[in-house]
C-alpha positions as CSV (number, residue, x, y, z in Angstrom):
1,A,-92.0,88.1,18.9
2,M,-91.3,84.4,20.0
3,A,-94.6,84.2,21.8
4,A,-96.4,85.2,18.7
5,L,-94.6,82.4,16.7
6,R,-96.0,79.8,19.1
7,R,-99.6,80.8,19.0
8,P,-101.6,78.1,17.0
9,S,-103.0,79.8,14.0
10,G,-104.7,78.7,11.0
11,G,-103.0,76.5,8.6
12,G,-102.3,79.4,5.9
13,L,-100.7,81.6,8.5
14,R,-98.5,78.8,10.0
15,R,-97.1,77.9,6.5
16,A,-94.9,80.9,5.8
17,P,-92.6,80.9,8.9
18,Q,-92.4,77.0,8.5
19,D,-91.6,77.0,4.9
20,G,-88.7,79.6,5.7
21,R,-87.5,77.2,8.4
22,L,-87.7,74.0,6.2
23,E,-85.8,76.0,3.4
24,E,-83.1,76.7,6.0
25,I,-82.8,73.2,6.9
26,N,-82.6,72.2,3.2
27,K,-79.8,74.5,2.8
28,E,-77.9,72.7,5.6
29,F,-78.6,69.3,3.9
30,L,-77.2,70.8,0.6
31,C,-74.1,71.7,2.3
32,D,-73.7,68.5,4.0
33,P,-70.9,66.6,2.5
34,K,-72.6,63.4,3.5
35,F,-75.2,64.0,0.9
36,S,-72.8,65.6,-1.8
37,D,-73.1,62.4,-4.0
38,E,-76.9,62.4,-3.8
39,E,-78.6,63.1,-7.3
40,D,-81.0,65.8,-7.7
41,L,-80.6,66.6,-4.1
42,E,-82.0,70.0,-4.6
43,E,-85.1,68.7,-6.3
44,K,-85.5,65.9,-3.8
45,L,-85.3,68.4,-0.7
46,A,-87.8,70.6,-2.5
47,V,-90.4,67.5,-2.7
48,F,-89.6,66.5,1.0
49,K,-90.5,70.0,2.1
50,E,-93.8,70.0,0.2
51,K,-94.5,66.4,1.7
52,Y,-93.6,67.3,5.2
53,M,-95.8,70.3,5.1
54,E,-98.6,68.3,3.8
55,F,-98.8,66.2,7.0
56,D,-101.3,67.7,9.4
57,L,-98.7,69.0,11.5
58,N,-99.0,69.7,15.2
59,N,-98.6,73.4,16.2
60,Q,-94.8,72.6,17.2
61,G,-94.2,72.2,13.4
62,E,-93.6,68.5,13.9
63,I,-95.3,65.4,12.8
64,D,-96.9,63.8,15.7
65,L,-98.9,60.5,16.0
66,M,-102.2,61.9,14.9
67,S,-100.5,63.6,11.9
68,V,-99.2,60.2,10.6
69,K,-102.5,58.7,11.3
70,R,-104.3,61.2,9.2
71,M,-101.7,61.0,6.6
72,M,-101.9,57.1,6.3
73,E,-105.6,57.2,6.1
74,K,-105.4,59.8,3.5
75,L,-103.2,57.4,1.6
76,G,-105.7,54.6,2.2
77,A,-103.2,52.6,4.3
78,P,-104.6,53.0,7.9
79,K,-102.4,51.8,10.6
80,T,-103.1,50.7,14.2
81,H,-101.8,52.8,16.9
82,L,-98.9,50.5,17.6
83,E,-98.0,50.4,13.9
84,L,-98.0,54.3,13.9
85,K,-95.8,54.3,17.0
86,K,-93.5,51.9,15.5
87,M,-93.3,54.0,12.5
88,I,-92.3,57.1,14.2
89,S,-89.8,55.3,16.4
90,E,-88.2,53.9,13.0
91,V,-87.7,57.4,12.0
92,T,-86.5,59.0,15.1
93,G,-84.6,56.1,16.4
94,G,-86.8,55.9,19.4
95,V,-85.8,59.2,20.8
96,S,-88.8,61.1,20.2
97,D,-92.5,60.7,19.5
98,T,-92.7,63.3,17.0
99,I,-90.8,63.6,13.7
100,S,-88.7,66.4,13.1
101,Y,-88.0,67.7,9.5
102,Q,-84.3,66.5,10.0
103,D,-85.5,63.1,10.9
104,F,-87.6,63.0,8.1
105,V,-85.1,64.0,5.4
106,N,-82.4,61.8,7.2
107,V,-84.7,58.8,6.5
108,M,-85.7,59.9,3.0
109,L,-82.0,60.2,2.0
110,G,-80.8,57.3,4.2
111,K,-80.0,53.8,3.3
112,R,-82.2,52.2,5.7
113,S,-85.5,51.2,5.0
114,A,-88.5,52.7,6.9
115,V,-92.3,52.2,6.7
116,L,-92.8,55.8,6.2
117,K,-90.1,56.1,3.4
118,L,-91.8,53.1,1.5
119,V,-95.1,54.8,2.0
120,M,-93.8,58.1,0.6
121,M,-92.1,56.3,-2.2
122,F,-95.2,54.4,-3.0
123,E,-97.2,57.5,-3.0
124,G,-94.9,59.2,-5.4
125,K,-95.1,56.2,-7.7
126,A,-98.7,56.3,-7.5
127,N,-98.7,60.1,-8.7
128,E,-96.5,59.3,-11.5
129,N,-99.0,56.8,-12.9
130,N,-101.5,59.5,-13.4
131,P,-101.7,60.4,-17.1
132,K,-99.9,63.7,-17.6
133,P,-100.6,66.1,-20.4
134,S,-98.3,65.2,-23.3
135,G,-95.4,67.4,-24.3
136,P,-92.5,68.5,-22.3
137,P,-93.3,68.9,-18.5
138,P,-93.4,72.6,-17.1
139,E,-90.1,73.7,-15.5
140,R,-91.3,73.8,-11.7
141,D,-94.0,71.3,-11.1
142,I,-94.2,71.6,-7.5
143,A,-94.4,75.3,-7.3
144,S,-97.4,75.4,-9.4
145,L,-99.6,73.3,-7.0
146,P,-102.4,75.2,-5.1
C-alpha cells in the first residue's frame, strides 16, 4: 500500500491523503501545551492547512524551492534563487531544503519573524481588503472555497 501512496498522481488525488495527514498534525498542535494560550488555534490551523496545500507541493507533500518560487510569483513578489533558499532555511533552521508542515506551522505560530510568515500575513491582509458581501459572514468560510 505504501508504494501506491508514493506514486506521483494528479493534484486532486494527492490531496485527500495529504489533507488527512495534515489534519493529524493539526491535532498534535492542538494538544501541544506550548500553544495552549494561542487564540483561535483551531481556526488558524485550518487556514495554515489550506495555505500549505495551496503551495504547489513536490510529490513528497513538502514545500520545495520550486513550490516557494511559484507561490511568490503568484503573490506578485518574485524572489531570486538565493532569496528563496534563505526563506526556506529561515523556516527550517537550515536543516532541510524543503519545508514540512510542522516547520510551516511552527513559523506561523512562532514569535520569530520569517519572510514566509510576513508574506502569508500580507496575503491574508490583502484578501481581507476585498469587499465582502454585507451581512454576517458565513459560518465556515474556508470550507466553501472550491
